[in-house]
C-alpha atoms as one frame of an Amber mdcrd trajectory, in Angstrom:
protein
  -8.903 -10.304  16.403  -7.692  -9.869  19.945  -7.486  -6.474  21.626  -7.729
  -3.751  18.988  -5.564  -0.662  18.617  -5.861   2.199  16.148  -3.333   4.003
  13.967  -4.118   7.487  12.680  -3.332   7.406   8.979  -3.554  10.390   6.595
  -4.928   8.181   3.814  -7.477   5.917   5.537  -8.030   7.998   8.688  -7.971
   5.051  11.118  -6.312   1.663  10.654  -7.144  -1.046  13.140  -4.509  -3.507
  14.315  -4.388  -6.566  16.543  -2.346  -5.748  19.645  -1.485  -9.378  20.362
  -0.305 -10.289  16.840   0.262  -7.320  14.559   1.772  -4.964  17.112   4.699
  -7.321  17.939   5.372  -7.727  14.224   5.212  -3.954  13.622   7.494  -3.354
  16.614  10.081  -5.935  15.492  13.504  -4.683  14.385  13.083  -5.826  10.745
   9.829  -3.854  10.435  11.176  -0.779  12.218  14.034  -0.698   9.708  11.445
   0.209   7.064  11.060   3.602   8.751  14.585   4.310   7.446  13.701   3.510
   3.832  11.935   6.216   1.846   8.949   4.823  -0.019   9.900   6.782  -3.158
  13.685   6.589  -2.930  14.901  10.123  -3.767  11.634  11.578  -5.074  11.625
  13.920  -2.063  14.313  15.894  -3.918  11.642  16.690  -6.521   8.461  16.475
  -4.443   9.360  17.776  -0.958   6.356  16.070   0.629   7.491  12.598  -0.441
   9.238  11.890   2.851   7.016   8.929   3.704   8.524   5.547   4.437   8.069
   1.925   3.457   6.798   1.371   6.978   3.783   3.594   6.328   3.102   1.893
   3.014   3.322  -1.549   4.620   0.692  -0.649   7.196  -1.558   0.603   4.398
  -1.123  -2.646   2.463  -1.970  -4.631   5.618  -5.179  -2.624   5.920  -6.298
  -3.032   2.305  -5.260  -6.690   2.071  -7.373  -7.392   5.144 -10.400  -5.643
   3.642  -9.893  -7.513   0.377  -9.488 -10.938   2.024 -12.501 -10.432   4.286
 -14.673  -9.359   1.357 -13.672 -12.363  -0.760 -14.121 -14.851   2.068 -17.594
 -13.568   2.920 -18.760 -14.812  -0.456 -17.333 -18.325  -0.030 -19.416 -21.059
   1.604 -17.861 -23.151   4.363 -18.208 -26.274   2.210 -16.103 -24.863  -0.616
 -12.350 -24.279  -1.059 -12.009 -22.687   2.400 -12.380 -26.146   3.990  -9.418
 -26.915   6.242  -8.888 -23.301   7.241 -10.737 -20.853   9.419 -11.718 -17.581
   7.784 -10.296 -15.648  10.729  -6.826 -17.195  10.417  -6.792 -16.594   6.655
  -7.630 -12.921   7.124  -4.954 -12.580   9.820  -2.358 -14.253   7.608  -3.265
 -12.061   4.638  -2.961  -8.890   6.721   0.448 -10.021   7.999   1.566 -10.857
   4.445   0.587  -7.317   3.425   2.508  -5.900   6.369   5.644  -7.899   5.518
   5.578  -7.756   1.716   8.325  -5.083   1.439  10.477  -6.127   4.396  13.343
  -7.221   2.129  14.003  -3.899   0.398  17.552  -2.543   0.511  18.800   1.074
   0.624  16.967   3.288  -1.878  14.745   0.288  -2.619  14.488  -0.157  -6.409
  17.806   1.602  -6.983  19.413  -1.089  -4.810  17.656  -3.722  -6.898  19.198
  -2.400 -10.108  22.606  -1.525  -8.664  23.240  -4.749  -6.772  20.705  -7.501
  -7.445  20.629  -7.007 -11.228  24.330  -6.298 -11.630  25.598  -9.261  -9.608
  22.678 -11.679  -9.877  24.882 -14.618 -10.927  26.992 -14.353  -7.759  24.124
 -13.840  -5.301  22.167 -16.540  -3.511  19.169 -14.198  -3.258  17.881 -12.616
  -6.473  15.556  -9.791  -5.402  13.979  -7.989  -2.452  11.086 -10.461  -2.314
  13.452 -13.380  -1.732  15.293 -11.243   0.811  12.057 -10.606   2.668  11.208
 -14.310   2.677  14.578 -15.057   4.272  14.218 -12.258   6.832  10.903 -13.689
   7.987  12.411 -17.162   8.380  15.490 -15.976  10.292  14.285 -13.306  12.723
  11.914 -12.888  15.653   9.076 -12.537  13.173   9.220 -16.285  12.618   8.663
 -16.909  16.331   5.688 -14.522  16.469   4.012 -16.168  13.490   4.715 -19.681
  14.737   3.150 -18.862  18.100   0.016 -17.790  16.268   0.016 -20.726  13.829
   0.363 -18.463  10.775   3.945 -18.951   9.586   3.249 -21.489   6.849   0.333
 -19.533   5.368   2.235 -16.226   5.379   5.297 -17.781   3.742   3.127 -19.329
   1.022   1.451 -15.984   0.359   4.837 -14.249  -0.010   6.880 -16.991  -1.681
   8.110 -16.654  -5.261   6.224 -19.875  -5.954   2.470 -19.974  -6.395   0.676
 -21.844  -3.584  -0.986 -25.086  -4.614  -4.206 -24.620  -2.653  -6.832 -22.515
  -4.463  -7.759 -20.513  -1.357  -4.145 -19.416  -0.889  -3.795 -18.600  -4.594
  -6.856 -16.414  -4.205  -5.639 -14.576  -1.105  -2.171 -14.093  -2.555  -3.831
 -11.940  -5.226  -5.116  -9.567  -2.575  -1.497  -8.699  -1.727   0.341  -9.040
  -5.050   0.283 -10.595  -8.534  -3.122  -9.265  -9.440  -4.306  -6.322 -11.522
  -5.319  -4.263  -8.463  -3.703  -5.834  -5.373  -3.429  -4.034  -2.038   0.228
  -3.224  -2.703  -0.470  -1.200  -5.842  -3.702   0.327  -4.583  -1.965   1.695
  -1.505   1.167   3.005  -3.170  -0.809   4.862  -5.841  -3.139   6.459  -3.293
  -0.438   7.111  -0.682   2.263   8.341  -3.064  -0.136  10.728  -4.795  -1.088
  12.129  -1.379   2.482  12.743  -0.227   3.726  14.108  -3.548   0.821  16.521
  -3.756  -0.481  14.948  -6.969  -3.785  13.833  -5.478  -5.582  13.998  -8.818
  -3.618  10.916  -9.922  -4.586   8.881  -6.857  -8.360   9.249  -7.000  -9.009
   5.511  -6.967 -12.257   3.939  -5.831 -10.457   1.113  -4.031 -13.511   0.257
  -1.945 -15.636  -0.394  -5.041 -12.922  -2.547  -6.628 -12.566  -4.615  -3.462
 -16.257  -4.980  -2.593 -17.279  -5.918  -6.143 -14.554  -8.558  -6.502 -15.454
 -12.179  -5.812 -13.847 -15.586  -5.710 -14.379 -17.087  -9.150 -16.960 -19.911
  -9.195 -15.415 -21.136 -12.463 -11.682 -21.040 -11.777 -10.729 -21.863  -8.174
  -8.110 -19.426  -6.921  -9.036 -16.649  -9.330 -10.949 -13.383  -8.942 -13.920
 -12.134 -10.939 -15.043  -8.499 -10.962 -18.626  -7.324 -11.231 -19.314  -5.649
 -14.555 -20.580  -2.497 -12.832 -17.036  -1.925 -11.457 -15.443  -1.796 -14.891
 -15.414   1.996 -14.844 -13.601   1.994 -11.507 -11.073  -0.454 -12.949 -10.441
   1.737 -15.999 -10.019   4.806 -13.791  -7.521   2.900 -11.626  -5.506   1.811
 -14.678  -5.330   5.391 -15.943  -4.217   6.559 -12.495  -1.415   4.022 -12.585
  -0.182   5.378 -15.929  -0.445   8.980 -14.687   1.545   8.272 -11.519   4.328
   6.483 -13.367   4.575   9.142 -16.065   4.413  12.200 -13.813   5.846  11.027
 -10.482   7.824   7.784 -10.573   9.444   8.585 -13.930   9.700  12.353 -13.476
  12.763  13.360 -15.525  14.578  14.950 -12.567  13.720  12.047 -10.259  15.441
   9.755 -12.751  18.593  11.880 -12.460  18.796  11.357  -8.705  17.862   7.686
  -9.011  20.757   7.318 -11.454  23.056   8.945  -8.892  21.838   6.525  -6.207
  22.357   3.495  -8.465  25.900   4.549  -9.321  26.667   5.448  -5.703  25.522
   2.044  -4.444  27.388   0.158  -7.152  30.687   2.016  -6.702  30.465   1.894
  -2.900  29.932  -1.857  -3.063  32.925  -2.214  -5.363  35.350  -0.045  -3.389
  34.292  -1.628  -0.072  35.027  -5.115  -1.335  31.387  -6.080  -1.847  29.751
  -4.984   1.397  26.255  -5.167  -0.071  26.829  -8.477  -1.820  28.176  -9.915
   1.412  25.083  -8.779   3.306  22.822 -10.433   0.734  24.715 -13.717   0.686
  24.902 -13.782   4.489  21.121 -13.411   4.591  20.781 -16.273   2.140  22.849
 -18.421   4.516  20.553 -17.639   7.427  22.264 -14.627   9.045  20.213 -11.434
   8.522  22.364  -9.190  10.756  24.305  -7.372   8.028  21.327  -6.988   5.732
  19.155  -5.543   8.484  21.775  -2.863   9.132  21.225  -1.477   5.634  19.010
   1.557   5.056  18.999   4.845   3.133  20.888   6.761   5.796  23.486   4.051
   6.390  24.143   3.892   2.631  24.851   7.619   2.568  27.029   7.389   5.692
  29.020   4.534   4.164  29.462   6.433   0.912  30.612   9.543   2.772  33.404
   7.516   4.411  34.880   6.883   0.955  34.528  10.421  -0.422  38.213  11.208
   0.156  39.299   7.994  -1.546  37.179   8.113  -4.666  36.214  11.254  -6.600
  33.279   9.467  -8.217  31.731   8.716  -4.825  32.364  12.259  -3.633  30.653
  13.649  -6.728  27.598  11.379  -6.446  27.270  11.807  -2.686  27.428  15.601
  -2.987  24.821  15.529  -5.749  22.324  13.736  -3.503  22.868  15.468  -0.160
  23.132  18.942  -1.713  20.466  18.365  -4.368  22.719  19.253  -7.273  21.696
  17.312 -10.399  24.718  16.002 -12.281  22.795  15.538 -15.522  20.142  17.327
 -17.532  17.578  15.977 -19.956  18.756  16.611 -23.531  16.221  14.783 -25.623
  13.051  12.747 -25.210  10.999  10.494 -27.451   7.571   9.392 -26.291   5.655
   6.639 -27.996   2.149   5.330 -27.488   1.819   1.617 -28.102  -1.351  -0.306
 -28.722  -1.796  -3.163 -26.223  -2.785  -5.359 -29.154   0.344  -4.616 -31.206
   2.521  -4.903 -28.123   2.776  -8.585 -28.855   5.089  -7.701 -31.750   8.727
  -6.511 -31.753   8.063  -3.591 -29.391   7.239  -6.041 -26.608  10.961  -6.666
 -26.061  11.220  -3.286 -24.350   8.870  -4.488 -21.622  11.311  -7.226 -20.655
  14.168  -6.231 -18.381  17.096  -7.910 -20.110  16.216  -6.848 -23.646  15.292
  -3.332 -22.511  18.717  -2.970 -20.895  20.405  -4.232 -24.057  18.409  -1.748
 -26.132  19.293   1.080 -23.740  22.985   0.202 -23.947  22.787   0.184 -27.733
  21.291   3.679 -27.815  23.878   4.956 -25.329  26.663   3.642 -27.550  25.088
   5.225 -30.634  24.689   8.577 -28.863  28.313   8.666 -27.743  29.575   7.665
 -31.170  27.455  10.334 -32.876  28.788  13.026 -30.534  32.365  11.992 -31.261
  31.680  11.818 -35.011  30.456  15.399 -34.923  33.671  16.481 -33.221  31.920
  17.232 -29.918  33.630  14.711 -27.659  32.960  15.646 -24.025  35.491  15.131
 -21.237  33.362  12.410 -19.599  31.450  10.487 -22.249  29.825   8.339 -19.533
  27.844  11.444 -18.604  25.697  10.815 -21.669  23.243   8.104 -20.728  19.823
   6.812 -21.649  16.735   5.972 -19.601  14.078   3.717 -21.098  10.867   3.667
 -19.087   7.857   1.575 -19.953   4.508   2.850 -18.710   2.289  -0.156 -18.062
  -1.374   0.236 -17.167  -1.104  -3.220 -15.580   1.855  -4.713 -13.710   3.748
  -7.705 -15.148   1.430 -10.564 -14.324   1.059 -14.327 -14.524  -2.620 -13.449
 -15.118  -3.583 -13.276 -18.784  -7.228 -12.288 -18.532  -9.933 -10.859 -16.316
 -13.498 -12.126 -16.032 -16.400  -9.741 -15.502 -19.655 -10.997 -14.058 -23.113
  -9.444 -14.318 -24.668 -10.903 -11.186 -28.216  -9.730 -11.890 -28.307 -11.599
 -15.212 -25.776 -14.307 -14.314 -23.696 -13.422 -17.394 -19.907 -13.559 -17.554
 -17.463 -12.043 -19.996 -13.761 -12.870 -20.068 -11.270 -10.557 -21.734  -7.569
 -11.034 -22.149  -5.673  -8.058 -20.781  -4.646  -6.503 -24.148  -8.245  -6.539
 -25.424  -9.552  -5.139 -22.146  -7.139  -2.216 -22.417  -7.867  -1.744 -26.127
 -11.637  -1.614 -25.574 -11.245   1.012 -22.856  -8.716   3.050 -24.830  -5.906
   2.518 -22.327  -2.522   2.413 -24.010   1.030   1.557 -23.066   3.631   4.303
 -23.289   7.337   4.172 -23.914   9.650   6.978 -22.776  13.168   7.181 -24.165
  15.227   9.940 -22.605  18.815  10.952 -23.177  20.709  12.845 -20.482  23.935
  14.788 -20.657  26.235  16.644 -18.227  24.487  19.380 -16.251  27.150  21.951
 -17.095  26.594  21.378 -20.806  23.966  24.118 -20.683  26.826  26.627 -20.384
  28.496  25.364 -23.545  28.056  27.403 -26.734  27.786  24.046 -28.537  24.876
  22.839 -26.414  22.413  22.701 -29.300  24.921  20.811 -31.426  25.026  18.150
 -28.735  21.224  18.010 -28.684  21.190  17.664 -32.464  23.752  14.849 -32.325
  21.707  13.052 -29.653  18.512  13.427 -31.662  20.140  12.075 -34.821  21.544
   9.077 -32.989  18.224   8.227 -31.334  16.280   8.586 -34.577  18.594   6.128
 -36.325  18.148   3.561 -33.564  14.386   4.027 -33.404  13.542   3.209 -36.978
  10.178   1.438 -37.310  11.907  -1.893 -37.917  13.413  -1.701 -34.434  10.167
  -1.321 -32.511   7.442  -2.684 -34.712   4.229  -0.686 -34.967   4.453   2.462
 -32.863   2.764   5.838 -33.067   3.891   9.223 -31.884
């Protein structure tokens, strides 16, 4: 590193940064935009402390990715797969990849993904925020900074949607993403639990996981974990489930996320596709419009259409005045064995089929309400959220190898059997929401009964395979 600076961070206390390389990247306009994106979308309407930004998270990921890369590289001899690179440049590139990994997020982050990327994917030349970030790097001043330091190619390979070919880059990519415990997930669990006040869910021994991970001597480009860290791994996986169940998928948070998704989608439609145009312009090499997008600009744009469209006015008011438009009417929670998840229930852990299943339940709920003579003025106000609680992220990795260094013994487990042995299960949450003012209706419990009957019919065992309450 060149001259070193320090950032005071509430999670890690001090984070070092390279003033000659990392500071110019952090100070660039694309990175500064991340200060205007909340890390947890609208969770601050439920957890008031959750005002932290994607910028803070990105710095945390840079820090952890650097620790992870340095630890892995210390265990690799110069004659092995590192040949052709210098350890110092690999660590620098990995830290920068961690810093830039979220640079392509749009307004309200994952809500933007669902509202725009998923809805219009066939008409977009960029398919998700990761591709957007890749294009931002290639078409802004960040490219010049990385080229001057000889790191552009490595960083782009670490962040590309395609796996690098070289084993050393495959290995370092896992320190940032596409691994069971990459820097991205480690930081957001620890950081989000801190800012939401749910610290008990973020008690992760990240240092033990990182220090006891090694480059695999058997499979170049893969990671092995010392057997003595298995307890830390299990604790981390349980923390991930706890954070998703209690914070990310909090029932009221989902209400405001729904409002944001609808607001973004309708605003894009009434504006003639302003968000789609920004995405496609970025894909053609012009990032200007995309880089103007952030949480606050999305709300400002929506407010300009409030007088023209009652739907926008209603959604905008809900968010800025914290007035939930919907209330939870009914919930089913299932625990699914990771072993049996290979059966019919596995479809709900795939985006397209989960959306189809959700739409089917929504249709059944609305039909049941009408059949019972309870038709509401706005039937679209009855909607379904299906949330899958995964102890591990969706991965191209099918197994993990543990190594007992003292006895030179290895043990490989595929992910389902690892989770099964440690008693870590998947969970499925199916929630049905209805209009907020339904609570004033004397027929409220009849609506709840109709919703329950509809859901029960759709959730017969044949629909999901083996599930347990």
